[in-house]
N, CA, C and O atoms as CSV, one atom per row, in Angstrom:
chain,resi,resn,atom,element,x,y,z
A,1,MET,N,N,17.506,12.620,-12.269
A,1,MET,CA,C,17.600,11.734,-11.884
A,1,MET,C,C,15.877,11.464,-11.010
A,1,MET,O,O,15.177,10.490,-11.287
A,2,ALA,N,N,15.423,12.630,-9.877
A,2,ALA,CA,C,14.283,12.339,-9.331
A,2,ALA,C,C,13.510,12.495,-10.223
A,2,ALA,O,O,12.348,12.385,-9.832
A,3,ASP,N,N,13.669,12.823,-11.857
A,3,ASP,CA,C,12.503,13.171,-12.110
A,3,ASP,C,C,12.099,11.498,-12.667
A,3,ASP,O,O,10.929,11.117,-12.697
A,4,ILE,N,N,12.868,10.915,-12.943
A,4,ILE,CA,C,12.860,9.630,-13.030
A,4,ILE,C,C,12.289,8.528,-11.842
A,4,ILE,O,O,11.289,7.814,-11.919
A,5,VAL,N,N,13.151,8.625,-10.863
A,5,VAL,CA,C,13.024,7.774,-9.665
A,5,VAL,C,C,11.593,8.099,-9.258
A,5,VAL,O,O,10.957,7.126,-8.853
A,6,TYR,N,N,10.971,9.242,-9.283
A,6,TYR,CA,C,9.738,9.091,-8.347
A,6,TYR,C,C,8.208,8.646,-8.616
A,6,TYR,O,O,7.287,8.190,-7.938
A,7,PRO,N,N,8.491,9.136,-10.395
A,7,PRO,CA,C,7.542,8.181,-10.977
A,7,PRO,C,C,7.575,6.875,-11.268
A,7,PRO,O,O,6.530,6.304,-11.579
A,8,ILE,N,N,8.621,6.291,-11.218
A,8,ILE,CA,C,8.989,4.708,-11.203
A,8,ILE,C,C,8.385,4.216,-9.925
A,8,ILE,O,O,7.407,3.473,-10.007
A,9,ILE,N,N,8.937,4.602,-8.567
A,9,ILE,CA,C,8.074,4.850,-7.280
A,9,ILE,C,C,6.604,4.610,-6.962
A,9,ILE,O,O,6.027,3.720,-6.336
A,10,GLY,N,N,6.043,6.095,-7.832
A,10,GLY,CA,C,4.622,5.957,-7.704
A,10,GLY,C,C,4.084,4.709,-8.463
A,10,GLY,O,O,3.223,4.033,-7.901
A,11,TRP,N,N,4.581,4.313,-9.842
A,11,TRP,CA,C,3.760,3.160,-10.541
A,11,TRP,C,C,3.932,2.304,-9.786
A,11,TRP,O,O,2.869,1.730,-9.551
A,12,ILE,N,N,5.068,1.751,-9.062
A,12,ILE,CA,C,5.128,0.152,-8.193
A,12,ILE,C,C,4.433,0.369,-7.088
A,12,ILE,O,O,4.108,-0.532,-6.315
A,13,GLY,N,N,4.133,1.681,-6.925
A,13,GLY,CA,C,2.814,1.791,-5.912
A,13,GLY,C,C,1.402,1.505,-6.622
A,13,GLY,O,O,0.916,0.433,-6.260
A,14,THR,N,N,0.753,2.114,-7.410
A,14,THR,CA,C,-0.313,1.923,-7.847
A,14,THR,C,C,-0.226,0.705,-8.715
A,14,THR,O,O,-0.955,0.981,-9.668
A,15,ILE,N,N,0.162,-0.234,-8.865
A,15,ILE,CA,C,0.499,-1.697,-9.324
A,15,ILE,C,C,0.386,-2.624,-8.000
A,15,ILE,O,O,-0.109,-3.747,-8.092
A,16,ALA,N,N,0.862,-2.117,-6.763
A,16,ALA,CA,C,0.803,-3.017,-5.335
A,16,ALA,C,C,-0.440,-3.159,-5.244
A,16,ALA,O,O,-1.101,-4.197,-5.218
A,17,TYR,N,N,-0.912,-1.587,-5.171
A,17,TYR,CA,C,-2.956,-1.433,-5.065
A,17,TYR,C,C,-3.603,-1.969,-5.965
A,17,TYR,O,O,-4.412,-2.861,-5.709
A,18,LEU,N,N,-3.406,-1.591,-7.036
A,18,LEU,CA,C,-4.297,-2.539,-8.028
A,18,LEU,C,C,-4.180,-4.037,-8.127
A,18,LEU,O,O,-5.184,-4.664,-8.466
A,19,LEU,N,N,-3.246,-4.569,-7.911
A,19,LEU,CA,C,-2.779,-6.151,-7.624
A,19,LEU,C,C,-3.815,-6.493,-6.560
A,19,LEU,O,O,-4.854,-7.115,-6.782
A,20,GLY,N,N,-3.374,-5.964,-5.244
A,20,GLY,CA,C,-4.336,-6.395,-4.260
A,20,GLY,C,C,-5.609,-6.191,-4.496
A,20,GLY,O,O,-6.156,-7.279,-4.310
A,21,TYR,N,N,-6.384,-5.413,-4.801
A,21,TYR,CA,C,-7.514,-5.278,-5.117
A,21,TYR,C,C,-7.525,-6.130,-6.526
A,21,TYR,O,O,-8.506,-5.569,-7.015
A,22,LEU,N,N,-7.285,-6.711,-7.133
A,22,LEU,CA,C,-7.625,-7.701,-8.369
A,22,LEU,C,C,-7.483,-8.805,-7.445
A,22,LEU,O,O,-8.496,-9.504,-7.469
A,23,LEU,N,N,-6.789,-9.134,-6.809
A,23,LEU,CA,C,-6.628,-10.713,-6.004
A,23,LEU,C,C,-7.304,-10.769,-5.300
A,23,LEU,O,O,-7.758,-11.898,-5.112
A,24,LEU,N,N,-7.845,-9.636,-4.428
A,24,LEU,CA,C,-9.050,-9.665,-3.521
A,24,LEU,C,C,-10.397,-9.916,-3.752
A,24,LEU,O,O,-11.228,-10.517,-3.072
A,25,SER,N,N,-10.494,-9.202,-5.117
A,25,SER,CA,C,-12.079,-8.949,-6.130
A,25,SER,C,C,-11.730,-10.647,-6.472
A,25,SER,O,O,-12.602,-11.265,-5.862
A,26,THR,N,N,-11.190,-11.239,-6.899
A,26,THR,CA,C,-11.313,-12.269,-7.719
A,26,THR,C,C,-11.201,-13.756,-6.621
A,26,THR,O,O,-11.589,-14.872,-6.970
A,27,ASN,N,N,-10.701,-13.495,-5.522
A,27,ASN,CA,C,-10.543,-14.697,-4.296
A,27,ASN,C,C,-9.514,-14.984,-4.383
A,27,ASN,O,O,-9.405,-15.867,-3.532
A,28,LYS,N,N,-8.343,-14.833,-4.964
A,28,LYS,CA,C,-6.811,-15.203,-5.100
A,28,LYS,C,C,-6.350,-14.905,-3.802
A,28,LYS,O,O,-5.530,-15.639,-3.249
A,29,LEU,N,N,-6.940,-13.590,-3.106
A,29,LEU,CA,C,-6.319,-13.539,-1.682
A,29,LEU,C,C,-7.786,-13.000,-0.816
A,29,LEU,O,O,-8.851,-12.692,-1.352
A,30,LYS,N,N,-7.554,-12.996,0.293
A,30,LYS,CA,C,-8.646,-12.590,1.290
A,30,LYS,C,C,-7.844,-11.251,2.416
A,30,LYS,O,O,-6.694,-10.812,2.448
A,31,SER,N,N,-8.805,-11.003,3.048
A,31,SER,CA,C,-8.446,-9.890,3.637
A,31,SER,C,C,-8.024,-10.136,4.878
A,31,SER,O,O,-7.974,-9.215,5.692
A,32,SER,N,N,-7.665,-11.384,5.201
A,32,SER,CA,C,-7.367,-12.030,6.437
A,32,SER,C,C,-5.373,-12.610,6.479
A,32,SER,O,O,-4.652,-13.169,7.306
A,33,GLN,N,N,-5.205,-12.066,5.101
A,33,GLN,CA,C,-4.099,-12.614,4.413
A,33,GLN,C,C,-3.106,-11.625,4.937
A,33,GLN,O,O,-3.629,-10.523,5.108
A,34,ILE,N,N,-2.073,-11.665,5.187
A,34,ILE,CA,C,-0.883,-10.981,5.352
A,34,ILE,C,C,-0.622,-10.347,4.289
A,34,ILE,O,O,-0.559,-9.119,4.339
A,35,SER,N,N,-0.401,-11.068,3.025
A,35,SER,CA,C,0.220,-10.673,2.091
A,35,SER,C,C,-0.932,-9.744,1.128
A,35,SER,O,O,-0.570,-9.579,-0.037
A,36,TYR,N,N,-2.166,-9.181,1.482
A,36,TYR,CA,C,-2.877,-8.309,1.218
A,36,TYR,C,C,-2.852,-7.095,1.463
A,36,TYR,O,O,-3.170,-6.141,0.753
A,37,HIS,N,N,-2.208,-7.170,3.177
A,37,HIS,CA,C,-1.898,-5.584,3.496
A,37,HIS,C,C,-0.617,-5.775,3.318
A,37,HIS,O,O,-0.050,-4.836,3.877
A,38,VAL,N,N,0.181,-6.512,2.823
A,38,VAL,CA,C,1.441,-6.185,2.397
A,38,VAL,C,C,1.520,-4.886,1.261
A,38,VAL,O,O,2.129,-3.817,1.221
A,39,LEU,N,N,0.561,-5.600,0.376
A,39,LEU,CA,C,0.542,-4.907,-0.870
A,39,LEU,C,C,-0.100,-3.451,-0.704
A,39,LEU,O,O,0.215,-2.480,-1.392
A,40,ASN,N,N,-0.666,-3.454,-0.095
A,40,ASN,CA,C,-1.174,-2.649,0.535
A,40,ASN,C,C,-0.061,-1.180,1.340
A,40,ASN,O,O,-0.202,0.037,1.216
A,41,VAL,N,N,0.859,-1.879,2.035
A,41,VAL,CA,C,1.698,-1.200,2.333
A,41,VAL,C,C,2.462,-0.718,1.162
A,41,VAL,O,O,2.710,0.480,1.024
A,42,ILE,N,N,2.787,-1.486,0.437
A,42,ILE,CA,C,4.157,-1.296,-0.871
A,42,ILE,C,C,2.952,-0.004,-1.340
A,42,ILE,O,O,3.291,1.165,-1.160
A,43,GLY,N,N,2.140,-0.184,-1.689
A,43,GLY,CA,C,1.016,0.531,-2.515
A,43,GLY,C,C,1.145,2.197,-1.853
A,43,GLY,O,O,1.514,3.254,-2.363
A,44,SER,N,N,0.755,1.910,-0.771
A,44,SER,CA,C,0.923,3.428,0.068
A,44,SER,C,C,2.503,3.976,0.089
A,44,SER,O,O,2.727,5.143,-0.231
A,45,PHE,N,N,3.480,3.166,0.442
A,45,PHE,CA,C,4.915,3.713,0.681
A,45,PHE,C,C,4.778,4.613,-0.777
A,45,PHE,O,O,4.796,5.843,-0.781
A,46,GLY,N,N,4.656,3.882,-1.850
A,46,GLY,CA,C,5.145,4.167,-3.291
A,46,GLY,C,C,4.261,5.318,-3.343
A,46,GLY,O,O,4.862,6.384,-3.477
A,47,LEU,N,N,2.819,5.400,-3.264
A,47,LEU,CA,C,2.411,6.641,-3.830
A,47,LEU,C,C,2.356,7.959,-2.829
A,47,LEU,O,O,1.773,9.040,-2.907
A,48,THR,N,N,3.212,7.378,-1.880
A,48,THR,CA,C,2.845,8.824,-0.977
A,48,THR,C,C,4.465,9.287,-1.171
A,48,THR,O,O,4.537,10.505,-1.013
A,49,ALA,N,N,5.505,8.813,-1.402
A,49,ALA,CA,C,6.521,9.213,-2.261
A,49,ALA,C,C,6.648,9.828,-3.219
A,49,ALA,O,O,7.473,10.720,-3.410
A,50,ASN,N,N,5.569,9.292,-4.192
A,50,ASN,CA,C,5.511,9.966,-5.292
A,50,ASN,C,C,4.632,11.405,-5.043
A,50,ASN,O,O,4.849,12.394,-5.742
A,51,ALA,N,N,3.706,11.396,-4.057
A,51,ALA,CA,C,3.069,12.553,-3.725
A,51,ALA,C,C,3.653,13.540,-3.077
A,51,ALA,O,O,3.339,14.694,-3.371
A,52,ILE,N,N,4.710,13.264,-1.971
A,52,ILE,CA,C,5.837,14.061,-1.787
A,52,ILE,C,C,6.877,14.938,-2.389
A,52,ILE,O,O,7.200,16.089,-2.096
A,53,HIS,N,N,7.410,13.967,-3.476
A,53,HIS,CA,C,7.778,14.980,-4.547
A,53,HIS,C,C,7.113,15.952,-5.701
A,53,HIS,O,O,7.639,16.657,-6.562
A,54,TYR,N,N,5.779,15.701,-5.369
A,54,TYR,CA,C,4.643,16.887,-6.031
A,54,TYR,C,C,4.543,17.510,-5.629
A,54,TYR,O,O,4.448,18.582,-6.227
A,55,MET,N,N,4.446,17.442,-3.900
A,55,MET,CA,C,3.694,18.159,-3.200
A,55,MET,C,C,2.168,18.019,-3.059
A,55,MET,O,O,1.621,19.049,-2.665
A,56,ASP,N,N,1.542,17.202,-3.242
A,56,ASP,CA,C,0.355,16.460,-3.665
A,56,ASP,C,C,-0.397,16.467,-2.317
A,56,ASP,O,O,-0.756,15.344,-1.963
A,57,PHE,N,N,-0.731,17.534,-1.444
A,57,PHE,CA,C,-0.906,16.936,-0.281
A,57,PHE,C,C,-2.464,16.358,-0.200
A,57,PHE,O,O,-2.229,15.902,0.919
A,58,PRO,N,N,-3.667,16.033,-0.388
A,58,PRO,CA,C,-4.703,15.375,-0.408
A,58,PRO,C,C,-4.209,13.855,-0.540
A,58,PRO,O,O,-4.559,12.963,0.233
A,59,ASN,N,N,-3.308,13.680,-1.679
A,59,ASN,CA,C,-2.701,12.310,-1.773
A,59,ASN,C,C,-2.005,11.808,-0.743
A,59,ASN,O,O,-2.165,10.649,-0.360
A,60,ILE,N,N,-0.896,12.912,-0.024
A,60,ILE,CA,C,0.500,12.132,1.109
A,60,ILE,C,C,-0.639,12.170,2.368
A,60,ILE,O,O,-0.250,11.370,3.219
A,61,VAL,N,N,-1.791,12.754,2.750
A,61,VAL,CA,C,-2.483,11.929,3.849
A,61,VAL,C,C,-3.098,10.827,3.358
A,61,VAL,O,O,-2.951,9.795,4.012
A,62,VAL,N,N,-3.944,10.772,2.077
A,62,VAL,CA,C,-4.762,9.231,2.149
A,62,VAL,C,C,-3.821,8.063,1.999
A,62,VAL,O,O,-4.160,6.988,2.493
A,63,ASN,N,N,-2.667,8.172,1.360
A,63,ASN,CA,C,-1.621,7.485,1.500
A,63,ASN,C,C,-1.307,6.956,2.308
A,63,ASN,O,O,-1.200,5.737,2.443
A,64,ILE,N,N,-1.034,8.025,3.219
A,64,ILE,CA,C,-0.457,7.949,4.534
A,64,ILE,C,C,-1.184,6.831,5.645
A,64,ILE,O,O,-0.759,5.872,6.289
A,65,VAL,N,N,-2.456,7.480,5.501
A,65,VAL,CA,C,-3.290,6.613,6.343
A,65,VAL,C,C,-3.574,5.132,6.030
A,65,VAL,O,O,-3.689,4.257,6.887
A,66,TRP,N,N,-3.671,4.962,4.741
A,66,TRP,CA,C,-4.179,4.193,4.036
A,66,TRP,C,C,-3.050,2.813,4.598
A,66,TRP,O,O,-3.319,1.680,4.998
A,67,GLY,N,N,-1.452,3.679,4.364
A,67,GLY,CA,C,-0.392,2.899,5.208
A,67,GLY,C,C,-0.624,2.051,6.467
A,67,GLY,O,O,-0.290,0.899,6.746
A,68,ILE,N,N,-1.416,3.148,7.247
A,68,ILE,CA,C,-1.447,3.319,8.594
A,68,ILE,C,C,-2.247,2.091,9.369
A,68,ILE,O,O,-2.089,1.610,10.491
A,69,ILE,N,N,-3.172,1.789,8.299
A,69,ILE,CA,C,-4.273,1.252,8.054
A,69,ILE,C,C,-4.122,-0.279,8.201
A,69,ILE,O,O,-4.486,-1.076,9.066
A,70,ALA,N,N,-3.279,-0.423,6.739
A,70,ALA,CA,C,-2.671,-1.849,6.646
A,70,ALA,C,C,-1.815,-2.372,7.751
A,70,ALA,O,O,-2.215,-3.287,8.470
A,71,CYS,N,N,-0.691,-1.835,7.897
A,71,CYS,CA,C,0.128,-1.829,8.852
A,71,CYS,C,C,-0.836,-2.490,10.361
A,71,CYS,O,O,-0.634,-3.613,10.823
A,72,CYS,N,N,-1.670,-1.683,10.817
A,72,CYS,CA,C,-2.309,-2.310,11.938
A,72,CYS,C,C,-2.834,-3.369,11.770
A,72,CYS,O,O,-2.668,-4.377,12.457
A,73,ALA,N,N,-3.736,-3.203,10.541
A,73,ALA,CA,C,-4.253,-4.807,10.101
A,73,ALA,C,C,-3.590,-6.039,9.813
A,73,ALA,O,O,-4.232,-7.072,9.625
A,74,ILE,N,N,-1.911,-5.975,9.752
A,74,ILE,CA,C,-1.006,-6.510,10.099
A,74,ILE,C,C,-1.072,-7.257,11.206
A,74,ILE,O,O,-1.541,-8.367,11.457
A,75,LEU,N,N,-0.172,-5.940,12.193
A,75,LEU,CA,C,-0.346,-6.464,13.357
A,75,LEU,C,C,-1.212,-7.054,14.028
A,75,LEU,O,O,-0.889,-7.655,15.053
A,76,VAL,N,N,-2.448,-7.010,13.609
A,76,VAL,CA,C,-4.147,-7.869,14.412
A,76,VAL,C,C,-3.685,-9.440,13.883
A,76,VAL,O,O,-3.789,-10.448,14.583
A,77,LEU,N,N,-3.173,-9.404,12.539
A,77,LEU,CA,C,-3.252,-10.886,12.142
A,77,LEU,C,C,-1.885,-11.515,12.548
A,77,LEU,O,O,-1.842,-12.745,12.583
A,78,PHE,N,N,-0.725,-10.784,12.870
A,78,PHE,CA,C,0.549,-11.240,13.548
A,78,PHE,C,C,-0.592,-11.355,15.009
A,78,PHE,O,O,-0.780,-12.572,15.012
A,79,ARG,N,N,-1.196,-10.951,15.876
A,79,ARG,CA,C,-1.555,-11.204,16.970
A,79,ARG,C,C,-1.989,-12.493,17.212
A,79,ARG,O,O,-1.567,-13.311,18.029
A,80,LYS,N,N,-3.077,-12.595,16.227
A,80,LYS,CA,C,-4.152,-14.226,16.097
A,80,LYS,C,C,-3.738,-14.519,15.394
A,80,LYS,O,O,-4.478,-14.632,14.417
A,81,ARG,N,N,-2.141,-14.945,15.155
A,81,ARG,CA,C,-1.440,-16.021,15.024
A,81,ARG,C,C,-0.335,-16.628,16.138
A,81,ARG,O,O,0.044,-17.738,16.511
A,82,ILE,N,N,-0.085,-15.389,16.403
A,82,ILE,CA,C,0.798,-15.742,18.123
A,82,ILE,C,C,-0.060,-16.460,19.041
A,82,ILE,O,O,0.430,-17.459,19.566
A,83,ASN,N,N,-1.586,-16.049,19.416
A,83,ASN,CA,C,-2.635,-16.554,20.292
A,83,ASN,C,C,-3.623,-17.951,19.550
A,83,ASN,O,O,-4.540,-18.467,20.190
């Protein structure tokens, strides 16, 4: 079962990353929008899970850091909305 689940999770993460980048590059999203960063969090989660399954440590590190950056950006945007 895991042979199917982790690749699917990885592909969902890949699609989220690419969709976010595509929408940003075509001005459909702005980096000041939470939805852009949510796509990055989803991408980070999916690719981190996949990388953990395959013990791909460089990918684990880069995707965890990417997710942390996206979460920090979401917090900053929430704080700006509150103020």
